[in-house]
C-alpha positions in Angstrom: -20.9 13.7 -26.4 -17.6 11.8 -26.0 -18.1 8.1 -25.2 -16.7 6.9 -21.9 -13.5 4.8 -22.2 -14.4 1.2 -21.9 -12.6 -0.7 -19.1 -14.1 -4.0 -17.9 -13.0 -5.7 -14.7 -15.1 -8.7 -15.4 -12.6 -10.6 -17.7 -11.5 -13.4 -15.3 -9.4 -15.1 -18.0 -7.2 -11.9 -18.0 -7.5 -11.5 -14.2 -6.1 -14.9 -13.4 -3.9 -15.5 -16.4 -0.8 -15.6 -14.2 -2.2 -18.3 -11.9 -1.8 -22.0 -12.4 -4.7 -24.3 -11.5 -2.8 -25.2 -8.3 -2.4 -21.5 -7.4 -6.0 -20.9 -8.1 -7.0 -23.7 -5.7 -4.8 -22.1 -3.0 -6.5 -18.8 -3.6 -9.8 -20.5 -3.2 -8.8 -22.0 0.1 -7.4 -18.7 1.4 -10.4 -16.7 0.6 -12.8 -19.4 1.8 -11.1 -19.0 5.2 -11.1 -15.2 5.1 -14.7 -15.2 4.0 -15.8 -16.8 7.2 -15.1 -14.4 10.1 -15.1 -17.1 12.8 -12.6 -19.2 10.8 -10.4 -16.2 10.1 -10.4 -15.1 13.7 -9.7 -18.7 14.9 -6.8 -18.9 12.3 -5.2 -15.7 13.6 -5.3 -17.1 17.2 -4.0 -20.5 16.3 -1.2 -19.0 14.1 -0.1 -16.8 17.0 -0.1 -19.7 19.4 1.8 -21.8 16.8 4.6 -19.3 16.5 4.7 -18.6 20.2 5.2 -22.3 20.9 7.7 -22.7 18.0 5.4 -25.3 16.3 6.4 -26.3 12.7 3.7 -24.2 11.0 6.0 -22.1 8.7 5.4 -24.6 5.8 1.6 -24.3 6.2 1.8 -20.5 6.2 3.9 -20.5 3.1 1.3 -22.7 1.4 -1.6 -20.5 2.5 -1.7 -16.9 3.8 2.0 -16.0 3.4 2.2 -17.6 0.0 -0.8 -15.8 -1.2 -0.3 -12.3 0.2 3.6 -12.1 0.1 6.1 -12.2 -2.6 8.6 -14.3 -0.6 10.9 -14.2 2.4 13.8 -12.5 0.6 14.4 -9.8 -2.1 15.5 -12.6 -4.4 12.2 -14.5 -4.0 10.2 -11.3 -4.3 12.1 -10.4 -7.5 10.9 -13.7 -9.0 7.3 -12.7 -8.1 7.8 -9.3 -9.7 9.2 -10.8 -12.9 6.2 -13.1 -13.1 3.9 -10.1 -12.8 5.9 -8.1 -15.3 5.1 -10.7 -18.0 1.5 -9.4 -17.9 2.5 -5.7 -17.8 2.0 -5.4 -14.0 4.7 -3.5 -12.2 5.8 -4.0 -8.5 7.2 -2.3 -5.4 9.2 -4.5 -3.0 7.6 -3.8 0.4 9.7 -4.9 3.4 6.9 -5.8 5.8 8.9 -6.5 9.0 7.9 -4.1 11.8 10.7 -2.5 13.9 11.3 -4.3 17.2 11.7 -1.1 19.2 15.5 -0.8 19.3 18.0 1.2 17.3 19.6 -2.0 15.8 16.3 -3.1 14.3 15.7 0.4 12.9 19.1 0.4 11.3 18.5 -3.1 9.9 15.1 -2.0 8.4 16.7 1.1 6.8 19.5 -1.1 5.4 17.0 -3.5 3.9 14.9 -0.8 2.3 18.1 0.6 0.8 18.6 -2.8 -0.8 15.2 -2.7 -2.4 16.1 0.7 -3.9 19.4 -0.8 -5.2 17.4 -3.7 -6.6 15.0 -1.4 -8.4 17.7 0.6 -10.1 17.5 0.0 -13.9 14.6 -2.4 -13.5 11.6 -1.1 -15.3 9.4 -3.6 -13.5 10.2 -2.0 -10.1 9.6 1.8 -10.5 8.8 2.4 -6.8 10.3 1.7 -3.4 8.2 2.0 -0.2 8.6 2.3 3.6 6.8 2.8 6.9 8.4 5.4 9.1 7.6 3.3 12.2 10.2 0.9 10.8 12.9 3.6 11.1 12.3 4.9 14.7 10.2 4.9 17.8 6.7 6.0 17.1 6.3 7.1 20.8 8.8 9.9 20.1 6.8 11.0 17.1 3.7 11.0 19.3 5.5 13.3 21.7 6.7 15.6 19.0 3.2 16.0 17.5 1.7 16.7 20.9 4.4 19.4 21.5 5.9 17.6 24.4 9.6 18.3 25.3 11.9 15.5 24.4 14.7 14.3 26.7 18.2 14.5 25.3 18.2 10.8 24.5 14.9 11.1 22.7 16.1 14.1 20.8 19.1 12.1 19.5 16.8 9.2 18.6 14.5 11.5 16.7 17.5 12.9 14.8 18.5 9.4 13.9 15.0 8.6 12.7 15.0 11.8 10.5 18.5 10.8 9.1 17.3 7.4 8.1 14.2 8.9 6.4 16.4 11.3 4.5 18.9 8.5 3.6 16.1 6.5 1.9 14.7 9.5 0.0 18.2 10.6 -1.1 19.1 7.1 -2.3 15.8 7.0 -4.3 16.7 10.4 -5.8 20.2 9.3 -6.7 18.9 6.2 -8.5 15.9 7.9 -10.0 13.4 5.5 -8.2 10.1 6.8 -6.9 9.5 6.3 -3.2 6.2 6.0 -1.3 6.0 7.0 2.3 3.2 5.0 3.9 0.5 6.7 6.1 0.1 5.7 9.7 -2.0 6.6 12.7 -3.3 10.2 13.1 -1.6 10.9 16.4 1.8 11.0 14.8 1.0 11.4 11.1 1.7 15.2 11.2 5.3 14.4 12.0 5.5 12.0 9.0 3.9 14.6 6.8 6.5 17.3 7.8 9.4 15.0 7.1 7.8 14.0 3.7 7.2 17.5 2.6 10.7 18.5 3.5 12.0 15.6 1.4 9.8 16.7 -1.5 11.2 20.2 -1.3 14.7 18.7 -1.6 14.2 15.9 -4.1 11.0 16.7 -6.2 12.4 19.7 -8.1 13.0 18.1 -11.4 10.7 15.1 -11.2 8.4 13.5 -8.7 10.5 11.1 -6.5 8.9 11.3 -3.0 5.1 10.6 -2.6 3.1 11.1 0.6 0.1 8.9 1.4 -3.4 10.4 2.1 -5.9 8.2 4.0 -9.2 9.5 2.7 -11.3 8.0 5.5 -10.1 10.9 7.6 -12.6 13.6 7.2 -10.1 16.5 6.9 -7.8 14.7 4.4 -9.2 16.3 1.2 -8.5 19.7 2.7 -5.0 18.6 3.7 -4.4 17.4 0.1 -5.5 20.8 -1.3 -3.3 22.6 1.2 -0.3 20.5 0.3 -0.8 21.3 -3.4 -0.8 25.0 -2.7 2.5 24.8 -0.7 4.1 22.7 -3.4 3.1 25.2 -6.1 4.4 28.1 -4.0 7.7 26.4 -3.2 8.1 25.0 -6.7 8.3 21.3 -6.3 6.2 18.4 -7.7 3.6 16.9 -5.3 3.4 13.1 -5.2 0.2 11.8 -3.7 -0.8 8.2 -3.0 -4.5 8.1 -2.2 -6.0 5.2 -0.1 -9.2 4.8 1.8 -7.3 3.9 5.0 -6.1 1.2 7.3 -6.6 2.0 11.0 -10.3 2.8 11.4 -11.1 0.8 14.5 -7.9 1.8 16.3 -8.5 5.5 15.4 -12.1 5.4 16.8 -11.1 3.6 20.0 -8.3 6.0 20.8 -10.5 9.1 20.1 -13.2 7.7 22.5 -10.6 6.8 25.1 -8.9 10.2 25.1 -12.0 12.3 24.5 -11.3 14.0 21.3 -13.4 14.0 18.1 -13.0 10.9 15.9 -11.0 11.9 12.9 -12.7 9.2 10.7 -15.5 9.9 8.3 -19.0 9.3 9.5 -19.7 6.6 7.0 -18.2 4.7 4.0 -20.1 6.8 1.4 -18.3 10.0 2.8 -15.0 8.2 2.4 -15.9 7.1 -1.1 -16.9 10.7 -2.0 -13.7 12.2 -0.7 -11.6 9.5 -2.3 -13.1 10.3 -5.7 -12.9 14.0 -5.2 -9.3 13.5 -4.2 -8.3 11.7 -7.4 -10.2 14.3 -9.4 -8.3 17.1 -7.7 -5.0 15.4 -8.3 -5.7 14.8 -12.0 -7.0 18.4 -12.5 -4.0 20.0 -10.7 -1.0 18.2 -12.2 -0.3 16.2 -9.0 1.6 12.9 -9.5 -1.0 10.3 -8.4 -0.9 6.7 -7.2 -4.5 5.6 -6.9 -4.3 2.9 -4.2 -7.8 1.5 -4.5 -9.5 -1.9 -4.6 -12.8 -0.2 -5.5 -13.8 -0.8 -9.1 -15.8 2.5 -9.4 -12.8 4.6 -8.2 -10.5 2.9 -10.7 -13.1 3.4 -13.5 -13.3 7.1 -12.5 -9.5 7.5 -12.8 -9.6 6.0 -16.3 -12.4 8.4 -17.3 -10.6 11.4 -15.9 -7.4 10.5 -17.7 -9.4 10.2 -21.0 -11.2 13.5 -20.3 -7.9 15.4 -19.6 -5.9 13.8 -22.5 -3.5 11.9 -20.2 -1.9 9.0 -22.0 -2.5 5.5 -20.5 1.2 5.0 -19.9 1.8 8.5 -18.4 4.3 8.6 -15.5 1.8 10.9 -13.7 -0.8 8.2 -12.9 -0.3 4.8 -11.4 -3.0 2.4 -10.2 -2.0 0.3 -7.1 -3.3 -2.8 -5.5 -2.0 -5.3 -2.9 -0.4 -8.5 -4.1 -3.0 -11.3 -3.8 -6.0 -9.0 -4.1 -8.1 -7.5 -6.9 -6.3 -9.1 -9.7 -9.4 -8.5 -11.9 -8.6 -4.8 -11.5 -4.8 -4.9 -11.8 -4.5 -7.3 -14.7 -7.3 -5.8 -16.8 -5.9 -2.3 -16.4 -2.4 -3.5 -17.3 -3.8 -5.3 -20.4 -5.3 -2.0 -21.5 -1.9 -0.2 -21.2 -2.3 1.6 -17.8 0.5 1.7 -15.3 -0.4 -0.7 -12.5 1.6 -1.3 -9.4 1.4 -4.3 -7.0 2.6 -4.0 -3.5 4.8 -7.1 -2.9 5.3 -7.6 0.8 8.2 -9.8 1.9 10.3 -10.8 4.9 10.8 -13.9 7.1 7.5 -15.7 7.6 7.5 -15.3 11.4 8.4 -11.6 11.2 5.8 -10.8 8.7 3.0 -12.2 10.9 1.8 -8.8 12.2 1.3 -7.7 8.6 -0.5 -10.9 7.7 -2.7 -10.8 10.8 -3.9 -7.3 9.8 -4.5 -8.5 6.3 -6.7 -11.4 7.6 -8.5 -9.1 10.0 -9.2 -6.4 7.3 -10.4 -9.0 4.8 -12.8 -10.6 7.3 -14.2 -7.2 8.4 -14.7 -6.0 4.8 -17.0 -8.9 3.9 -18.1 -7.5 0.5 -14.5 -7.4 -0.8 -13.6 -10.8 0.5 -16.9 -12.3 -0.9 -16.3 -10.8 -4.3 -12.8 -12.2 -4.5 -14.1 -15.6 -3.4 -16.9 -15.5 -6.0 -14.5 -14.6 -8.9 -12.1 -17.3 -8.0 -14.9 -19.9 -8.0 -16.1 -18.6 -11.4 -12.6 -18.9 -12.9 -12.2 -22.5 -11.6 -15.5 -23.4 -13.2 -14.6 -21.6 -16.4 -11.4 -23.6 -16.7 -13.2 -26.8 -16.0 -15.7 -25.9 -18.8 -12.9 -25.2 -21.3 -11.0 -28.4 -20.7 
């Protein structure tokens, strides 16, 4: 019987090697706040009020939430963070996290900024991926109408064409510069439209290598079947399928809308069903030559990918498999995997502090609602602070 490959996520010296004592203390403060739902919720409200009243809270945000979860305000600042991660073998993707303001000028600006991240990634081995949200490129309400089969006005049709053109512009730029590009998943009521555009881009750009990746939220109960259907189509049409698997990010919103509008909730009945389908999804990807980005903060899922790679003879540094985590989270997973030679990707969000607030508010809310994850992060940080004191 072949021994399972040993990967430990317990080595905190490796996990926090990139953090100074001061940075570790900041992490302790951030997760202490997130670990208390009342404090986290209060912080969200006070931050919103502070920005609405133009109070001087930007410096505080840079020293706390923003400084911890974001790479910086600009590409230059973010590149510095990416270079720091690369010293430990951890790769990055620059994630422009400013949400569109609902007008064509802001969509053009978002597209131009993401093009800059693709330009920046060219010839930089530490930046193998670019990433974007389609709602940064056009009006989501038009996509909702398209998915529902509603007729668009002439103005809406033109706006939808502009959205599709921006989408193709980004995928084409990534193709030209040989940079992989991740299309983020969004809400179910317009995700089909995003899927259609993504598969069209794959058919164009994924002929010789895997450039474009779709994202699959495995907390949707039909997602495993969708992944399998996508693999069949890719095989038939002769292009590489790129799949980023995540558990999901819009659970409460999905459940509320389903109840409001009287359709079945698309979310799995419980977390164990999500975990099961996530693990079956990564297994399906690895067994069917799909290019996989495993976007998980779950130690067991990461361990499973390691075991499956070993079982199927896939090299640790294979371009086919990347592990991905968010900047500022699960460093015990990211840094220990990187130290063992696996390809690890950190999402590095960036943008002006005040404009990245919606992203940060979601991050705070998600962390406080996933008490187990937040508590585990907090516990590890405390242990590392104690370890360092003990070794002085």
